[in-house]
C-alpha positions as CSV (number, residue, x, y, z in Angstrom):
1,X,-57.0,24.1,26.1
2,X,-59.9,23.4,24.6
3,X,-60.3,25.5,21.5
4,X,-62.8,28.0,21.6
5,X,-65.8,26.9,19.0
6,X,-67.0,30.1,16.8
7,X,-69.4,31.8,18.9
8,X,-65.8,32.4,21.2
9,X,-66.7,29.8,23.9
10,X,-64.4,26.6,24.5
11,X,-65.8,23.9,23.5
12,X,-66.5,20.4,25.5
13,X,-64.3,18.4,26.8
14,X,-64.7,15.1,28.5
15,X,-62.4,12.4,29.3
16,X,-63.0,8.6,29.7
17,X,-61.4,5.1,29.7
18,X,-62.3,2.5,27.7
19,X,-60.5,-0.7,28.0
20,X,-58.7,-3.0,24.8
21,X,-61.5,-5.1,24.2
22,X,-63.8,-2.6,24.2
23,X,-61.9,0.1,22.1
24,X,-62.8,-0.7,18.3
25,X,-66.7,-1.0,19.6
26,X,-66.1,2.4,20.8
27,X,-65.0,3.9,17.8
28,X,-67.5,2.5,15.8
29,X,-69.9,4.2,18.0
30,X,-68.2,7.0,17.8
31,X,-68.0,7.4,13.9
32,X,-71.3,6.9,13.9
33,X,-72.7,9.5,16.1
34,X,-70.5,11.9,14.7
35,X,-71.3,11.7,10.9
36,X,-67.3,9.5,10.6
37,X,-64.3,10.1,11.1
38,X,-60.8,9.8,9.7
39,X,-57.7,8.4,11.7
40,X,-54.5,10.9,12.4
41,X,-51.3,8.9,14.4
42,X,-49.8,12.1,16.1
43,X,-46.7,12.1,18.5
44,X,-49.6,12.4,21.4
45,X,-51.8,9.5,20.5
46,X,-54.2,8.5,17.7
47,X,-56.9,11.3,17.0
48,X,-60.6,11.0,15.7
49,X,-61.2,13.9,13.9
50,X,-65.0,13.3,13.2
51,X,-66.8,14.7,10.0
52,X,-68.8,17.1,12.5
53,X,-66.1,19.0,14.0
54,X,-65.9,16.2,17.0
55,X,-62.4,15.0,17.8
56,X,-61.2,12.4,20.0
57,X,-58.0,12.0,21.5
58,X,-56.5,8.2,22.2
59,X,-54.0,7.7,24.5
60,X,-52.5,4.3,25.5
61,X,-52.5,3.4,28.8
62,X,-48.2,2.9,28.5
63,X,-45.3,3.1,25.9
64,X,-45.1,-0.4,24.0
65,X,-41.5,-0.4,25.3
66,X,-40.4,-2.6,22.5
67,X,-43.8,-4.0,22.9
68,X,-46.2,-2.9,20.4
69,X,-49.3,-3.8,19.7
70,X,-50.6,-6.2,16.5
71,X,-53.3,-5.5,14.0
72,X,-53.8,-4.2,10.6
73,X,-54.9,-0.5,11.6
74,X,-53.3,2.1,13.9
75,X,-56.4,1.5,16.2
76,X,-56.2,-2.1,16.2
77,X,-52.8,-2.0,17.7
78,X,-53.8,0.7,19.8
79,X,-55.9,-2.2,21.0
80,X,-53.9,-4.8,20.9
81,X,-51.1,-2.7,23.1
82,X,-54.0,-1.8,26.0
83,X,-54.7,-5.8,26.2
84,X,-51.6,-6.3,27.3
85,X,-51.6,-8.2,30.8
86,X,-48.7,-5.5,32.1
87,X,-48.6,-4.9,36.1
88,X,-49.1,-1.3,37.7
89,X,-48.6,0.2,41.2
90,X,-51.0,2.3,41.9
91,X,-50.4,5.4,44.5
92,X,-53.3,7.6,45.5
93,X,-53.5,9.2,48.1
94,X,-55.8,13.1,49.7
95,X,-55.4,15.0,52.4
96,X,-58.5,12.3,53.9
97,X,-57.3,9.2,53.1
98,X,-55.3,6.6,50.8
99,X,-55.1,3.5,48.6
100,X,-52.3,1.4,46.7
101,X,-52.2,-1.1,45.3
102,X,-51.2,-3.7,42.6
103,X,-53.2,-3.9,39.6
104,X,-53.2,-5.7,36.4
105,X,-55.6,-6.1,33.1
106,X,-57.9,-3.8,34.8
107,X,-58.0,-6.1,38.2
108,X,-56.4,-5.2,41.7
109,X,-54.0,-8.0,43.1
110,X,-53.2,-6.9,45.9
111,X,-54.4,-3.1,47.6
112,X,-55.0,-1.2,50.5
113,X,-57.3,1.3,51.3
114,X,-57.6,3.8,54.5
115,X,-58.1,7.3,56.2
116,X,-55.9,9.6,57.5
117,X,-56.9,13.5,58.5
118,X,-55.3,16.8,57.5
119,X,-56.4,19.6,58.4
120,X,-57.6,22.5,55.5
121,X,-55.9,26.1,55.8
122,X,-57.0,28.7,58.0
123,X,-57.4,32.1,57.3
124,X,-56.8,32.9,60.7
125,X,-53.8,35.2,61.3
126,X,-50.7,35.9,64.2
127,X,-49.9,33.1,66.6
128,X,-53.1,31.0,66.3
129,X,-52.0,30.4,62.4
130,X,-48.7,29.5,63.3
131,X,-49.8,27.0,65.5
132,X,-52.6,25.4,63.4
133,X,-49.3,25.1,60.2
134,X,-47.5,23.7,62.6
135,X,-50.2,21.0,63.9
136,X,-51.1,20.7,59.8
137,X,-47.2,20.2,58.5
138,X,-47.4,17.2,61.7
139,X,-50.4,15.6,59.9
140,X,-49.0,15.7,56.7
141,X,-45.3,14.7,57.7
142,X,-46.9,11.8,59.6
143,X,-49.7,10.7,56.7
144,X,-47.0,10.5,54.2
145,X,-45.0,8.0,56.4
146,X,-48.0,5.9,56.8
147,X,-48.7,6.0,53.6
148,X,-45.5,4.9,52.6
149,X,-45.4,2.8,54.9
150,X,-48.6,0.5,53.7
151,X,-47.3,1.0,49.9
152,X,-44.0,-0.8,50.9
153,X,-46.5,-3.9,52.5
154,X,-48.5,-3.8,49.4
155,X,-46.0,-3.1,46.6
156,X,-43.9,-6.6,48.1
157,X,-46.8,-8.7,47.5
158,X,-46.1,-8.4,43.1
159,X,-43.1,-7.2,41.2
160,X,-44.9,-4.6,38.2
161,X,-43.0,-1.9,36.2
162,X,-44.6,1.2,36.2
163,X,-45.8,3.8,39.1
164,X,-49.5,5.4,38.6
165,X,-49.7,8.4,40.8
166,X,-53.1,10.1,41.9
167,X,-55.1,12.0,43.9
168,X,-53.0,15.0,45.6
169,X,-50.4,15.6,43.6
170,X,-47.9,17.1,46.1
171,X,-48.2,14.6,48.7
172,X,-48.1,11.4,46.2
173,X,-45.2,13.4,45.4
174,X,-43.8,13.0,48.8
175,X,-44.8,9.7,49.2
176,X,-42.6,8.3,46.6
177,X,-39.7,10.5,47.8
178,X,-40.0,8.1,51.3
179,X,-36.7,5.9,51.7
180,X,-39.3,2.6,52.1
181,X,-40.2,3.5,48.4
182,X,-36.9,4.9,46.7
183,X,-36.8,1.6,44.6
184,X,-40.3,2.3,43.9
185,X,-39.5,5.8,43.2
186,X,-37.4,5.3,39.4
187,X,-39.8,3.2,38.0
188,X,-41.5,5.0,35.5
189,X,-44.0,6.6,36.2
190,X,-47.8,6.7,33.9
191,X,-50.1,9.0,33.4
192,X,-51.5,10.7,36.4
193,X,-55.0,9.9,37.8
194,X,-57.4,12.7,39.2
195,X,-59.6,11.0,41.4
196,X,-61.4,11.6,44.7
197,X,-60.6,11.0,47.9
198,X,-59.3,7.2,47.4
199,X,-61.6,4.6,49.2
200,X,-61.8,1.1,48.5
201,X,-64.1,1.8,45.3
202,X,-61.7,4.8,44.1
203,X,-58.8,2.2,43.9
204,X,-60.8,-0.7,42.4
205,X,-62.2,2.1,39.4
206,X,-58.6,3.1,39.4
207,X,-57.0,0.2,38.6
208,X,-59.5,-0.3,35.7
209,X,-58.9,3.1,34.5
210,X,-54.9,2.9,34.5
211,X,-55.2,0.1,32.1
212,X,-57.4,1.5,29.9
213,X,-56.5,3.6,26.8
214,X,-57.4,7.4,28.3
215,X,-59.8,9.0,25.7
216,X,-60.3,13.1,25.4
217,X,-63.1,14.0,23.5
218,X,-64.0,17.6,22.1
219,X,-67.2,18.3,21.4
220,X,-67.9,20.3,17.9
221,X,-68.4,24.1,17.9
222,X,-72.2,25.3,18.3
223,X,-72.2,26.7,14.6
224,X,-69.5,24.3,13.2
225,X,-70.7,23.5,9.4
226,X,-67.9,20.4,9.0
227,X,-66.0,20.6,5.9
228,X,-68.1,17.9,3.6
229,X,-70.4,14.9,4.4
230,X,-68.8,11.4,5.6
231,X,-70.6,8.2,5.9
232,X,-71.1,7.0,9.4
């Protein structure tokens, strides 16, 4: 949860995804914009604490798993880790559709996106509500089964070592629990992606984001005065 600034309101927070190749340049621009920064290597990721109070938490797209990035410092090592050509299985699903694919180095090696329809909830009562609930449940079951089948076909195209779920958490979990995806459900799962309806363009962006460093920036509070000057 964002920390409140001096006025009592939460400081603005935003998230960005930056490839390993672009990470050093991003950090340089962050420092130039915020009066310099210091690095803190934490259990949650690499934290950049700026002189003006802004902070950026940098998180690797995947664990080192015995293959750490190489470099002279933590930022260089993180960039190298994120640049490794690891393969991921993407599973994005919402009520209106799905997108599945195998990605590596920010690109899709195989993919499939499609549309399905699950009705929204209703406030109606009585027997009408019960019939609606059964219809909605049947539509959701059909969506889950269809996406699992499509994912099983796409995932055969290339072996991968991690699964990246996204979209509706509950639906993604149900899809991964389907028998057709039993072996893939056993793979390590990376950070969830919050995506809109998974059309083809959304799937392509998800492939790039899943292979990038996740950066969470907390802006400085309006009344922050800093603890001293730092060079840009």
